[in-house]
N, C-alpha and C positions, 0 to 999 in steps of 0.2 A: 736484372731483369725485371722489368717494370710488368706485374699481372696486369689482364684486363680489367679487374677492379678498380685499377688506380685512376682510370677516365671516368670522366662524366656518364654515366649510363642513363636513359630515362626509359621507361617501362610505362606502356598505357595499358590499362586496364580496364576492362568492361565490366560493368557489375551493376545488372538494376537500372539500365538505364545512364547509369552516371559514369563519365570520364575522369579518370585520376591519373595524374602523372607523380610519380616519385623519382626523384633523383639522388643519385649516390657520388659522392664526391669525397674519397678518401684520401689521406696524407698517410705515405708510411715512412719509416725510417728504418736504417739496419743497426741492429746490434748483436755482435756475435754472430752475425751471419744468419740470424732470423729476423724476417719482416715484424715489424712492431707497429700498431697503430699510432698516430699522432705523436708519437714520442713520448709518450704517457709513462712507459716502462723506464725512460731515462730519468724521468724526475724523481726528486725525494719526496719524504713524505710531507715535508714543509712547503714545497714549492706549489703555487697556483698552477692548476692546468685546465684547459677548457674541456667540459665534457661535450665532447662531439656525439652526435647521436646520428646514427644509420637508420634510415627509413626507407627503404626499396621493397617494391612489391615482387619479388622474387627469392627464392633460396632459401638460406637460412633464417633471415628476416621474414619470410613471407609465412614460415611456418609458425611464428612467434607473434604474428598478428592476429588477435582473435576473432577480428570482423571477417578476414579472409582466409583463415587458415580452415582446411578440411580434413587435415591428417590423412589417412588411408585412402579417400575418397579421391585424391587426385588423379585424375586420367593419366594414362601415358602421356597422351599428346601435352598435358598441362605441367607434368613432370619433365618433359623436355624443355618446353617454351620459358617456365619460369626457374630453370636450373635447379631443378629438384632431383636429381639423378645421384642416388647415395645417399640420400639425407633422410630417404624413407625406405623402410622394408619393402621387398617386390609385391607384396600382396596389395590386390585392390579391393577395397571394400565401401558398400553403397552405404548412403547416411542410416537407410533402415537397418542395415547390419550393426552399424557404430551405436544405434540407439538401443538394439535388442541387447548388445553386448554391455552397454552402461547400467541399462535397468537390472541386467544380471548382477553386474558386481553391488550396485546401490542396496540391493535386497539381501546381500551380504551381511552389511553392518547393522548391528543389534542396535547401536547407539544412535538417537536422531542425530545428534550433533556431527557425527562423524558422516552421514549423508548430508548435512548442510553444507560441511566444508568440501566435500566432493564435489558438490554442485556448485560451490564459487570457484573452486579451483576450475572445472569446466567452462564455466562463464568467460574467466580470465585466459581460456586456452582456444576455447570454440565456441565462438557466440550464437553462430546457428543452430549448433546442434543442442546447446544448453536451450533455445528455446524451441527448439522442435521437440526436446525431451518433456519440457515442462508443458507444452500445450496437447502433446499425444497422452500423458500421463497426468492430468491435471488433478483428477480426485487423488491419488496416491501422492503426488509431490508437492501438493501446496501447502500442505502442514509440516513439510521440509524445509521450504523456501520461506512461508511465513508463520505465522502462529498456529502451532505454538514453539516450534524450534526456535524461530529468531528470536524470541525471549531471554531462552539460555545463551544462543550465540552473542546477544547483546551484552549479558553480565559478562561473558567471557572473552569479550570482544580483544581488549588488549592482548591477552595471550595469543589468541587465534589469527592477530592481525598481520597481512601479510603484504597486500599491495592495495595502494588506496584506489577507492571505487567513487569516489565522489569529492565535494571540496569541502575542504573543512577553513571557516572562516571564523576565526577568534576575535577576542580584544585586542590582539597585536595587531590586527589587521585594519583595525579603526583608522576612517581617514585613506583608506586604498582600497577599498572592496571592489570598485570598478576596474582597478588593476587585477585583482583577484582572478574576477570572473574571464578578464581576458586571458587568463593562464590556462583555462580551460580549452581542450583541443576543438571543440564543436562550437560553431557562432548560432547555428539554426536551432536555437532550443525552443520546444514547444511546450513542456512541463517541467516544474522544477517542484521535488518534494523535500520540504526543508523541515527539521528539528532542532530543538536546543537540548534534547535529552532529559528535559526534569520530569516527564512522566510518562515513561515508556511501559506501552502497555499497562498492567497492574503492577509493574515491578520498582515503579520509583524512579528516582533520579540516576540516570548512567550516565549523565554527563556527554562527552564527545564519543561514547560508546555506544551512545543510540545510533551511530550512523547506519547501523543494521537495518533499521526500521525503513529509510529512505531508500535502500539500495533495494529491499525485498519489495516495498510498494511499486518500484518503477519495474522490476523484473515483471511484475503482473499487471503492469498497463502496457508492457508491449507483449506477455504472452497472451493475455484474456482480451485485452483491448485493441492490440493491432498497432501500438504507436511504435514507432522507429525507435530502435535502443540509441541511436546517435542523437535523438532529440529528448533525450531522458537527461536531466542532471539531478542527482542526489546531492543536498547541501547539509551540513551540520553546524549549525552556530553554536561556538565553544564561550560560555561565558563564565565557566567555571561550573564545580558541583559542589553541594553539600552532603554528598555522601563520603563519610569518613573512611569507609573502607577503601573508596577508591583513591582518594586523596592520600592515604597511605601505604598503596599499591605500586611497587616500583616498576611494574610493568603499564601502569596506566597510562594513556596515550594522549589524553588531553593536557587543560591548563590546571596546574595544581593549586588552585586559589578557592576561597567560596564564590557561590554566585554573584554576578553584578546583578542590581535590581534599580528600580527608580529610573532616573535620567539617563544615566551611563547605558542599562539595557535598552531603554527607548530610542536612543540615538543610534546605537549600532543596528537596530532593528530598521530604523528609519532609512540610514544611509544603504544597507542591503537591499530594500525594497524600492529605493529610487535608483540603485544601481542596476538592477534586473531589469526596469523598465527600458532604463538607457541602455542597455547593452543588448536585449532581447525584444524590445518594442513592446506596445500595447497589449498584445494579445497571447503572451505568454502566460500560461496557467502556473499559480504559485499555490501549491498545497501545503497548508501546515499542517503538520504531525505531532502528536505526542507532545504538544505544550501543556502546562499546567494551566489549571482552570482560570486563576488570575490573569494569564496572560492571553490564554486563547480566545475568549471573548473580547478580550480588548483589542487583540489584535485584528478580529474578523470584522469587528465593527469600524477599526479606525482605518482599515484598506479597503474594504466592500466598495465605497464609493468612487475609489480613484484606480483600481487593479483587478485585474480578473483573479480573484483570491478563493478558496475553498477550504474548509477545514473538515477532515474525513471523519475525526471523531465527534466533531457537533452534527456536520450535514451529511456525511455519507452514512454512519451510523443509523440517523434518525429515518434516512430515506429508506434504507435495507430493512428496518423494524417495520415501518408504516408498509412496507411491500408485504412482508409476512402477515401482518395483521388483515391487510386487504384480501388476501389468498385465503385467510384463514377463516374469514367469513362464510365460505363454502361449507365449512365443517361444522361451525359454532352456531350459525344464522344469525339473522338480523344485518343491519346496517351499522356503520362503524359509530353513528351517533347514538345506537342503543348500549352501547356497552361502556362500563367503568374502567378507568386503567389506575393502577398502584405501583409506584416505583419504587424500589429500594436504591438509593442512589440519586442525588440531587446536583452532579456536577455538570461538565461539559457533555458529556453523553446522553444522560438523562434528561437534562432540560431541553437538548436540542430534539431527541425524541419527541420529547412533551410538545413541544412548539409544533413541529410538524404536523403531528396527530391531530391538534387543534385546528390547524391550518386546513387540513383535510376535510376534518367535520365541516368547517366554516363554509368551505368551498362548495362542499355537498347539498348543506342545509340553509345556506345563505343567510346562517345566525352570526352576530356579531363575535369577534375572537375573543373577545372577555366572556361571554356567556360560553363557548365550547370549550374554555381552558378549565371550566369547572367539573367538568366530566373526570378530570385529570388531578391524582394526588400524588404526591412524592414525599418519601420518608428518607431523612438524611441522619447523620450520627447522634442528633438529638432528638429524633423522632419525628411524628408527622408535620409537615410544613403546614401552619395555621396562621390565621390571621392576627392573631396573639403575640406572635414572634415577629412580627413585618419589621419592627424598627432594627432588629439585630442580624437582619437576614444580609446576605451579598445580593448585590443587585439582580443576577441572573434568577434567583430564588424568587425573588418577590412576587412575579406574577402568579406564582404557584401557592402562595397564602389565601386558603379560603376558610370560611367561618366554620369553625368545628372546636369541640374542646379539646385540648393538648390530650395527645396520645405518644405513650414512649416507645414500646417496641413495635419491631413488625407484623408479629402475630397481633398484636392487639390492634393494630392499624388494618389489618385484614378482616378480623372480625366486626370493626366499628365500619368499615367503608363497605365492606361486602363487594369488591371488584370481580369483575368477570376475566380479567386481563391482569397477570402480575409479571413486572418485568424488573428484571435486577440489571443494574449498571453501578454498582458500587465498587466493584474492585476487590472487594472481600469474600474469600471462599466459604461455603459450608454457611451461609446465611439463610439458604430455603430450608430450614429444618425440615423434620417429619411432621412437626405440628402446624408448621406452616402450609406445607403442601396437603396436609389432610383438611385442614381449616380450608382451603381453597375447592378441595374435591367436595366438601359438604355443601358449599353454596351455589357448585356449577357442575350442572351434568358433565359437561367437557370443558375444564378450566384449562385456560391458556397461557402457560408458563414460559418464560423466557429467561435463561439465565446466560445473560450476554458477556459477563467479565472475562476477559483474555489475561493472562493464558488458562490451560485449563484447570491449574491447580489453585488457580482464583473464581472458577466459576461458582456462582452462587449455589448450585447443587450438578448434580451428575443426571446424565439421563435415565441410568437405572433409578434413582433414587426418586425421580419425578414420575416414572411410570409405575414404579412398586408401590410408594406412597397413596399414589393416586387411585391405584387399582385397575390400572391399563386405559384409565379415562383421560389422561392428560393430553393434550397437544403441546410439544414441549421443541424448543429450538435453542440453540445455544450457539455463544461468540466463536469457541473451539470446538474442533471435532469430537463426536463421540462415536463408539461401534454401537450396532444395532443391538436391541436389547430383547432378549425371550422372555414374556411374562404371561404365566396362566395359559401357555401353548401357543402364543401366537406371537409374531416377531414383530417389533416395532423399530423402525428406522429414524434416527432424531434429524430434524433439519438443522443447517448451521446458517445463522444469521450472519453472514460473513459481509464484512464490507466489499470483498474481493466482487461480489455479486453487482455492486454499483460503480464504484469509483472508476474502474477502466472505461467501461462504456460510457459513464456521463463525460468523463476527460474528452473521449473520442468524439462526443456530441458537441460539446464546445470547440474544441480545436477545427473539427470539419467544417462549423459554420460561421469561423472566425469571431465567436463572442468575445466580446470587450467586458462583460460582467456576468456575475451569476446570478440568478433569481430565484427568489423561492419555489415558483411556480415550475423551474426547471427541475427542481427536487420531485416537486409531487408528480410531475410527467415521468420522471426515471422510475419512482416506485410503482406509478399505475403499470409502467411498461413492464417492470418485472414481474410482477402479479400475475400479469395476463399470460405468462410463460408458463405457469404451474399448469398441467395437466392433470386430466383424472385419474390417471394411473398414478401420479404421485399423492392425489388425496386419500387413495385407497390406501396407501401405506402411511396416510397420517404426516404427510410431509406438506409444508408450507412453501416450501422453496424448490425452484427447478434443479435437477442433477447438474452438478458442475462440468460434467462431460460435453455439454451443449453451450458452453460458456461464452463461446465466440459468437454464437448465432444470437444468445440472449444478450452480449454486449452491443451488437450491430443495432438490434433492435430498441435498446436504451438510448443509445447515440441518435437513433433517428428520430425518437420523441424528445431528448432534450435538442436537437439541432431545430426541430419544429417549432419548438416553445421560443426559442431563441430569436428565429425569424419572425414569427408572430408578435414578439415583445419588441420588435426593431433593435434586437442588440446584435445581429447578426451582420457583418462585415465583409463575408465570402459571397459574391453576389454574380451571376443569378442564382437562386436558389434552385438545388439538384429536382430532377423530378421524381425521382424515388429515393427517398433519404436512405431506406435501407441497404438496397443496391450500392448506393454511392460508399455508404459505411464500410460495409465489406470490401468495395475497391479499395478503400484507403488503409486498409489492415496490412501492417509487415506480415509478409510470409517468410519463415525461418529455412527453406529449402535451399539448398546449395545453388548457387550460379555458376555457369560455365564460364571460363575464362582463357581469352585468347591470347 
């Protein structure tokens, strides 16, 4: 007897204005009176078989399609129309009730990594519910799906790896990267986040296990910036790792070899960038993520003239920090040009922030960039960067080598330079010591202290330390979240200089305008747009960033300013320009609310 599923059956599913047709053609054989699919069970272990895939928008398969699965939210009609009867318990549940249940379950976990894994399981099971949960509970769940928990997840990625969530392109794929890109099921990709895993947060070389970063970033692109999940592609470039622990770990999922460098590395990245543009077009945004300094600057410089590229560690961090500084002027007074800045850390984050501050001061004062850079001083592992060290400096540090006698430590640099703003981007924890913070407080009535290194364990100081050591006078923000602090019967709410404020809206602005290149003026526009979102009620709490609970509205405003700058610079290709860019940005945003199926 032939079952109805033996025949070709087409199901048309209406979802968000799209119509997709799935077909099921199954071949069945009889073995001991039981139907078997494709004769697979007749084969010996040594015989080659064809891995037939069933992809049909109904029944058992529909429940395992994360993009369309709604679990107990399928209506009575949908259960009949899509052959779901008996495959679900009889109860009906709204998306809101599902959300309530899941938040209850998540809060039962005491270990952050368990929450991370539960969220990743949800993303693989029910995509819309995952994003609904993340959007509605962003302040609570952001530290779960991104920093600081994602750092631990990357360290243990080999052990918790269950299902691939992006593309892994290793040296084995050299010469056929375009073919690998075509293996990805989506063709309309708008943003790619790519890492080579060499400098994951402040945790160092995690090799192939760095995939957690692109996956996490892109979930925020959707939740906070409204990009469609299907338009996002996480990529890890695996050229090996120099992490001995991983090389000796039997569960490591990447290439077991030392990192490729030089020409071999450059050729692989070059093939990747060429293949990306060929497969997805001129307007696909490629975001470089957590590359080591020596590669990060070179890649950005090399591909900025030919591709739509963005480095979040250099440019995104710079933009969000500049926004905080612009907002903080309401609390500390004066113009940006009136302040003096001292950085601990002269890598991609530190020099990127420094350059954008100098650009903004130059824009405001009309002074040459060479002059505005002199308001900014950097300390690296060898001490204050000064002109006498210029010959031995890496090229990206040279613009910051100013005339001054050599100074060894951070504390001596604070006393010598007398900065109004202290910024940490060193990736080394506990470096803003009690003596350093007290020195800042002795120089300034309201010292501005930004401890930006991630994850929390690498933060230059904690919020409690900053407020306590400055006797409640510091204006503090960090890269990772800290709880409110009570000092001297007053509650201080630390701000978080999180790149998630900037990159989702920035990317949306590029995509909705059809931008073909990134310009520094777009980063300045994003910073100014974010600073403008800080309200007086936020300042009253000592905050220099707006609450994340309003992040989609913030992203829409940032996107509008970035798009406006793209049109102004002649870099936008989507014409004509929309009249109201904020409303247009909001209309472009993906909604995670369930769709009704016919």
